[in-house]
C-alpha positions as CSV (number, residue, x, y, z in Angstrom):
1,M,-20.7,-56.4,-17.8
2,A,-18.1,-53.7,-18.6
3,I,-18.1,-50.5,-16.6
4,L,-16.1,-47.2,-16.9
5,K,-13.0,-47.2,-14.8
6,E,-10.2,-44.7,-14.3
7,C,-7.1,-44.7,-16.5
8,P,-3.5,-45.2,-15.4
9,A,-2.0,-42.1,-13.8
10,E,-0.6,-40.6,-16.9
11,E,-4.0,-40.5,-18.6
12,M,-6.3,-39.7,-15.7
13,E,-6.9,-36.2,-16.7
14,V,-8.2,-37.1,-20.1
15,A,-9.8,-40.5,-20.0
16,N,-11.5,-43.3,-18.1
17,R,-10.9,-46.8,-19.5
18,I,-13.5,-49.6,-19.9
19,Q,-12.7,-52.8,-18.2
20,E,-14.6,-55.9,-17.1
21,E,-16.0,-55.7,-13.6
22,S,-19.2,-56.9,-11.8
23,L,-22.0,-54.6,-10.8
24,T,-23.5,-54.4,-7.3
25,Y,-26.9,-55.3,-8.6
26,S,-28.1,-58.2,-10.8
27,Q,-29.5,-58.2,-14.2
28,G,-32.6,-59.6,-12.7
29,E,-33.1,-56.4,-10.6
30,I,-32.6,-54.3,-13.7
31,Q,-35.2,-56.2,-15.7
32,K,-38.0,-55.9,-13.1
33,P,-40.9,-53.5,-13.8
34,L,-40.2,-49.9,-13.0
35,V,-43.0,-49.6,-10.4
36,S,-44.1,-52.4,-8.0
37,E,-46.9,-50.5,-6.1
38,L,-48.7,-47.2,-5.8
39,W,-48.8,-45.1,-2.7
40,A,-51.3,-42.4,-1.8
41,I,-51.8,-40.3,1.3
42,R,-55.2,-40.9,3.0
43,G,-57.3,-37.7,3.2
44,R,-54.9,-35.5,1.1
45,T,-55.5,-36.8,-2.4
46,N,-58.3,-37.1,-4.9
47,E,-59.4,-40.7,-4.1
48,V,-61.4,-41.1,-7.3
49,R,-58.4,-40.2,-9.5
50,V,-56.1,-42.4,-7.4
51,K,-58.4,-45.4,-7.9
52,K,-58.7,-44.7,-11.6
53,I,-54.9,-44.7,-12.0
54,A,-54.6,-47.9,-9.8
55,S,-57.3,-49.6,-12.0
56,R,-55.5,-48.6,-15.2
57,S,-52.2,-49.9,-13.9
58,K,-53.4,-53.0,-12.1
59,L,-50.8,-52.3,-9.4
60,P,-51.3,-52.7,-5.7
61,L,-52.5,-49.5,-4.1
62,I,-51.3,-48.7,-0.5
63,W,-53.0,-46.0,1.5
64,L,-50.7,-44.3,4.0
65,D,-51.2,-41.7,6.7
66,K,-47.8,-40.2,5.8
67,I,-44.8,-41.0,3.6
68,P,-42.5,-43.4,5.4
69,G,-39.0,-42.3,6.2
70,L,-36.3,-43.9,4.1
71,N,-33.2,-43.1,6.1
72,G,-30.8,-46.0,6.6
73,E,-31.5,-47.8,3.3
74,N,-28.6,-48.4,0.9
75,G,-27.9,-49.8,-2.5
76,I,-30.7,-51.7,-4.2
77,E,-33.0,-51.5,-1.2
78,K,-32.8,-47.7,-1.3
79,L,-33.5,-47.7,-5.1
80,K,-36.5,-50.0,-4.6
81,A,-37.9,-47.8,-1.9
82,E,-37.4,-44.5,-3.8
83,R,-37.9,-45.5,-7.4
84,G,-39.8,-48.8,-7.3
85,I,-42.8,-46.9,-5.9
86,L,-45.0,-44.2,-7.4
87,L,-46.6,-41.9,-4.9
88,L,-49.8,-40.2,-6.1
89,R,-50.6,-36.9,-4.3
90,D,-51.8,-33.3,-4.6
91,R,-49.3,-30.5,-5.2
92,K,-49.5,-27.5,-2.9
93,S,-46.6,-25.6,-4.5
94,P,-47.1,-23.9,-7.9
95,F,-47.0,-26.3,-10.9
96,I,-45.3,-23.6,-13.1
97,E,-42.1,-22.0,-11.9
98,Q,-39.2,-20.2,-13.7
99,F,-35.9,-22.0,-13.7
100,Q,-32.9,-19.7,-13.0
101,H,-29.4,-21.1,-13.2
102,P,-27.4,-20.1,-10.1
103,I,-24.5,-18.6,-12.1
104,G,-26.4,-17.6,-15.2
105,R,-25.4,-20.5,-17.6
106,C,-29.0,-21.2,-18.7
107,A,-31.9,-19.3,-20.2
108,K,-34.7,-18.6,-17.7
109,F,-37.1,-21.2,-19.1
110,Y,-40.3,-22.3,-17.4
111,K,-40.8,-25.8,-15.8
112,L,-44.2,-27.6,-15.3
113,T,-43.8,-30.0,-12.5
114,A,-46.2,-33.0,-13.0
115,Y,-43.6,-35.4,-11.6
116,N,-41.0,-35.3,-8.9
117,S,-38.0,-37.6,-9.3
118,C,-38.0,-40.6,-11.7
119,N,-38.4,-44.4,-11.7
120,F,-35.4,-45.0,-14.0
121,W,-32.1,-45.9,-12.3
122,C,-29.5,-43.7,-14.1
123,E,-26.4,-43.5,-11.9
124,Y,-25.6,-39.9,-12.7
125,C,-29.1,-38.5,-12.0
126,Y,-29.0,-35.1,-10.4
127,L,-32.5,-35.8,-8.9
128,Y,-30.9,-38.0,-6.2
129,L,-29.5,-34.7,-4.8
130,T,-32.5,-32.5,-5.7
131,F,-34.9,-34.8,-3.8
132,R,-32.6,-36.0,-1.0
133,T,-35.2,-35.2,1.7
134,Q,-38.2,-36.5,-0.2
135,P,-36.8,-39.1,-2.7
136,V,-39.9,-41.1,-3.5
137,S,-41.0,-40.8,-7.1
138,T,-44.2,-38.8,-7.2
139,H,-47.0,-37.9,-9.6
140,F,-49.1,-34.9,-8.8
141,I,-52.8,-35.5,-9.6
142,N,-54.6,-32.4,-8.7
143,Y,-54.8,-31.6,-12.4
144,E,-57.4,-28.9,-12.0
145,K,-54.9,-26.6,-10.2
146,M,-52.3,-27.3,-12.9
147,Y,-54.8,-26.5,-15.7
148,E,-55.7,-23.2,-14.0
149,E,-52.0,-22.2,-13.9
150,I,-51.5,-23.2,-17.5
151,E,-54.4,-21.0,-18.6
152,K,-53.1,-18.1,-16.6
153,F,-49.6,-18.6,-18.0
154,D,-51.0,-18.6,-21.5
155,R,-52.7,-15.2,-21.0
156,S,-49.5,-13.6,-19.6
157,R,-47.2,-11.4,-21.6
158,I,-44.3,-13.7,-21.6
159,P,-42.1,-13.6,-24.8
160,K,-42.8,-16.3,-27.4
161,S,-39.3,-17.9,-27.0
162,L,-40.2,-18.6,-23.3
163,R,-43.7,-19.9,-23.9
164,V,-42.6,-23.5,-23.5
165,L,-43.4,-25.5,-20.3
166,N,-40.7,-28.0,-19.6
167,L,-42.1,-31.2,-18.1
168,G,-38.7,-32.9,-17.8
169,E,-36.8,-30.8,-15.4
170,L,-37.7,-32.6,-12.2
171,G,-38.7,-36.0,-13.5
172,D,-39.2,-38.0,-16.7
173,P,-42.8,-37.2,-17.9
174,L,-43.2,-40.4,-20.0
175,A,-41.3,-43.0,-17.9
176,V,-44.5,-44.1,-16.1
177,D,-47.1,-42.7,-18.5
178,Y,-48.2,-46.2,-19.2
179,I,-49.4,-46.1,-15.5
180,T,-50.7,-42.6,-15.2
181,G,-52.1,-41.9,-18.7
182,F,-51.3,-38.2,-18.0
183,A,-49.9,-37.3,-21.4
184,K,-53.1,-38.1,-23.3
185,Q,-54.9,-35.8,-20.9
186,I,-52.6,-32.7,-21.0
187,I,-51.6,-32.8,-24.7
188,P,-55.2,-32.3,-26.1
189,F,-55.9,-29.7,-23.3
190,M,-53.4,-27.3,-24.8
191,P,-54.9,-26.4,-28.2
192,E,-58.3,-25.7,-26.7
193,H,-57.3,-23.9,-23.5
194,A,-53.7,-22.6,-23.9
195,P,-53.2,-22.0,-27.7
196,R,-50.2,-19.8,-27.2
197,T,-48.1,-22.2,-25.1
198,R,-46.2,-25.3,-25.9
199,L,-45.3,-28.4,-23.9
200,L,-41.8,-30.0,-23.8
201,F,-41.6,-33.7,-22.9
202,L,-38.0,-34.5,-22.1
203,T,-37.6,-38.3,-21.7
204,K,-35.6,-41.5,-22.0
205,S,-38.8,-43.5,-22.4
206,D,-40.1,-45.2,-25.5
207,C,-43.6,-45.1,-24.1
208,V,-45.1,-43.0,-26.9
209,D,-47.9,-45.0,-28.5
210,E,-50.7,-43.2,-26.7
211,L,-49.4,-39.9,-28.0
212,L,-49.6,-40.8,-31.7
213,A,-53.3,-40.2,-32.4
214,L,-53.8,-37.2,-30.0
215,D,-54.9,-33.8,-31.2
216,Y,-51.8,-32.0,-30.1
217,G,-52.3,-28.9,-32.3
218,G,-48.6,-28.4,-33.0
219,Q,-48.1,-27.5,-29.3
220,S,-46.1,-30.4,-27.9
221,I,-42.4,-31.1,-28.5
222,V,-40.9,-34.5,-27.6
223,S,-37.2,-34.4,-26.7
224,F,-35.4,-37.7,-26.3
225,S,-32.2,-38.0,-24.2
226,V,-29.8,-40.5,-25.8
227,N,-26.3,-41.7,-25.2
228,T,-23.8,-44.3,-26.4
229,D,-24.5,-48.0,-26.0
230,K,-21.7,-48.2,-23.5
231,V,-23.1,-45.4,-21.3
232,F,-26.5,-46.9,-21.6
233,E,-25.4,-50.4,-20.6
234,Q,-23.3,-49.3,-17.7
235,L,-25.1,-46.2,-16.2
236,E,-28.7,-46.0,-17.5
237,H,-30.4,-48.9,-15.8
238,R,-34.0,-49.8,-16.4
239,T,-34.2,-47.4,-19.4
240,P,-35.1,-48.4,-22.9
241,S,-32.0,-48.7,-25.2
242,P,-30.9,-45.7,-27.2
243,E,-32.1,-47.5,-30.4
244,S,-35.6,-48.0,-28.8
245,R,-35.7,-44.3,-27.9
246,L,-34.8,-43.3,-31.4
247,A,-37.4,-45.7,-32.8
248,A,-39.9,-43.9,-30.5
249,A,-38.6,-40.6,-31.8
250,A,-39.3,-41.7,-35.4
251,K,-42.9,-42.7,-34.4
252,V,-43.7,-39.3,-32.9
253,R,-42.1,-37.4,-35.7
254,A,-44.2,-39.4,-38.2
255,A,-47.2,-38.4,-36.2
256,G,-46.3,-34.7,-36.7
257,Y,-44.7,-33.8,-33.4
258,E,-41.5,-31.7,-33.3
259,V,-38.6,-33.9,-32.2
260,R,-35.5,-32.7,-30.4
261,L,-32.6,-34.7,-29.0
262,R,-30.2,-34.3,-26.1
263,I,-26.8,-36.0,-26.1
264,D,-26.3,-35.6,-22.4
265,P,-24.3,-36.4,-20.3
266,V,-21.3,-36.9,-22.6
267,I,-18.9,-39.2,-20.7
268,F,-15.2,-39.3,-21.4
269,Y,-13.8,-42.9,-21.7
270,S,-11.3,-44.7,-23.9
271,A,-13.6,-45.4,-26.9
272,W,-15.7,-42.2,-26.5
273,E,-14.8,-40.6,-29.8
274,G,-15.9,-43.5,-32.1
275,D,-18.9,-44.3,-29.9
276,Y,-20.3,-40.7,-30.0
277,I,-19.7,-40.5,-33.8
278,S,-21.6,-43.8,-34.2
279,L,-24.4,-42.5,-32.0
280,V,-24.8,-39.4,-34.3
281,D,-24.9,-41.7,-37.3
282,K,-27.6,-43.9,-35.6
283,I,-29.6,-40.8,-34.8
284,F,-30.0,-39.8,-38.4
285,Q,-30.8,-43.4,-39.5
286,F,-33.9,-43.1,-37.4
287,V,-35.0,-39.4,-37.3
288,Q,-34.4,-35.9,-38.4
289,P,-34.5,-33.8,-35.2
290,T,-35.0,-30.0,-35.3
291,R,-32.5,-29.5,-32.6
292,I,-29.7,-31.3,-30.8
293,T,-28.4,-30.1,-27.4
294,I,-25.2,-31.5,-26.0
295,G,-24.1,-31.5,-22.4
296,E,-21.2,-32.9,-20.5
297,Y,-21.3,-34.9,-17.3
298,R,-21.4,-32.1,-14.7
299,P,-22.4,-33.3,-11.2
300,S,-23.1,-30.9,-8.4
301,N,-20.4,-30.9,-5.7
302,G,-22.7,-32.8,-3.3
303,L,-24.0,-35.5,-5.7
304,A,-21.2,-38.0,-5.2
305,S,-22.4,-39.1,-1.8
306,H,-25.9,-39.6,-3.1
307,I,-24.6,-41.7,-6.0
308,G,-22.5,-43.7,-3.6
309,S,-25.4,-44.6,-1.3
310,R,-27.2,-46.2,-4.3
311,F,-24.4,-47.4,-6.5
312,P,-21.4,-47.9,-4.1
313,D,-19.1,-49.2,-6.8
314,S,-20.2,-46.7,-9.5
315,P,-17.3,-45.7,-11.8
316,L,-18.7,-42.1,-11.6
317,L,-17.2,-41.9,-8.1
318,R,-13.7,-42.4,-9.5
319,I,-14.4,-40.1,-12.4
320,N,-15.5,-37.3,-10.0
321,K,-12.1,-37.2,-8.4
322,H,-10.5,-36.0,-11.7
323,L,-13.0,-33.3,-12.6
324,V,-12.5,-29.6,-11.8
325,R,-14.7,-27.3,-9.8
326,E,-16.6,-24.5,-11.6
327,G,-19.0,-22.8,-9.4
328,R,-21.3,-25.5,-7.8
329,K,-20.5,-28.1,-10.4
330,L,-17.7,-30.5,-11.2
331,R,-16.7,-30.6,-14.8
332,Y,-14.1,-31.9,-17.3
333,P,-11.3,-29.4,-17.9
334,K,-12.3,-26.9,-20.6
335,A,-9.9,-28.2,-23.3
336,Q,-11.2,-31.7,-22.8
337,R,-14.9,-30.8,-23.1
338,I,-14.2,-28.6,-26.1
339,K,-12.7,-31.6,-27.8
340,M,-15.7,-33.7,-26.9
341,F,-18.2,-31.1,-28.1
342,E,-16.3,-30.4,-31.3
343,T,-16.2,-34.1,-32.2
344,I,-20.0,-34.5,-31.8
345,I,-20.8,-31.2,-33.6
346,E,-18.6,-32.1,-36.5
347,A,-20.3,-35.5,-36.8
348,I,-23.8,-33.8,-36.8
349,R,-22.7,-31.2,-39.4
350,K,-21.3,-34.0,-41.7
351,R,-24.8,-35.3,-42.1
352,G,-25.5,-32.2,-44.1
353,T,-28.7,-31.4,-42.2
354,N,-30.2,-28.2,-41.1
355,V,-30.3,-29.0,-37.4
356,D,-29.9,-26.4,-34.7
357,I,-27.0,-27.3,-32.3
358,A,-26.7,-26.1,-28.8
359,L,-24.8,-26.7,-25.5
360,C,-26.4,-27.2,-22.2
361,K,-25.4,-24.9,-19.3
362,E,-22.1,-23.9,-20.8
363,Q,-20.1,-20.6,-20.8
364,P,-20.3,-18.3,-23.9
365,Q,-16.5,-18.9,-24.4
366,I,-17.1,-22.6,-24.8
367,W,-19.9,-22.0,-27.3
368,K,-17.5,-19.7,-29.3
369,A,-14.6,-22.2,-29.0
370,V,-16.7,-24.9,-30.7
371,G,-18.1,-22.6,-33.4
372,L,-21.6,-22.0,-32.1
373,D,-23.4,-18.6,-32.2
374,T,-24.0,-17.3,-28.7
375,K,-26.5,-14.7,-30.0
376,R,-28.8,-17.4,-31.4
377,L,-29.7,-19.3,-28.3
378,L,-31.7,-22.3,-29.4
379,C,-31.2,-24.8,-26.6
380,N,-33.5,-27.6,-25.7
381,C,-35.8,-25.9,-23.3
382,L,-36.7,-22.8,-25.4
383,G,-39.2,-22.2,-28.2
């Protein structure tokens, strides 16, 4: 399988070539089911709900006194231990919290944490760093506490543009929905109990069939993250293909849901330009989104070591060496990412559609450089 690899020295600052190279894990590993067993903490979790989810999933259920330590694992074994398991437990912290970007490059949207971490194996995932001390993929099942917080949020005096609860900031809310059945519980809850608030499902999953017949009351948005076939094949392991995600987007759009898309992270490699233009063409063959948000590959300074412990031969480790530091992130140089954004934006506009276009966590000067209006902030996480 081809993977992204750095260019000769004269081109390092602008590209990373694609060459043939073997991966450190087999296709057999990639094709296995996302979750092999369920865990629950004895005495700290709603046992009836745990057993109901276990019965639905038909997965082995392991009761534990505490979460096992995972230090010392590496590579595939580390991924299996962290992302091959789904831990079911109660959440003690608030379900609803406001996100605030450390250097102000993002609107202060609200996140609803039903999941911690994710069972997909994307090599660039920032959640490896976010949950470095508690990396096991988790679903919080004390829904009653969550519902109380949602109702309180709905009664608050928060501006309409911020009345969106993002379910995809700390995990993929649909990746294991076929196991938890959570979406079909929370989506109908909103029209009856929180009519002024919307939900945002940000996902790479194509697990949408259970959403199609729900009474969502116009209050749920489904946003799909998509990328080029090359990035998918080499970096987004155990995820549905971009085409499968777009087919799922077409299904939920036909059912009446608002559909948004994210092209994120944009990765720079030798064939990037043609590939991202082709991706835009494919998007509009399947679905007419209301909004497309674009973001570059922007790892935190400390993410490389966490990528390396799971994917020791990842091409991202080589790419990281040629990024520049901006605050707490590593980024492509400004001129390079402006070129990437301009190319994708031009491809979207050539479709002649009335689609809102935004950048994710970028400076106002970058928005202006690519011809976007900084006063009309319509990024993925806002209403």
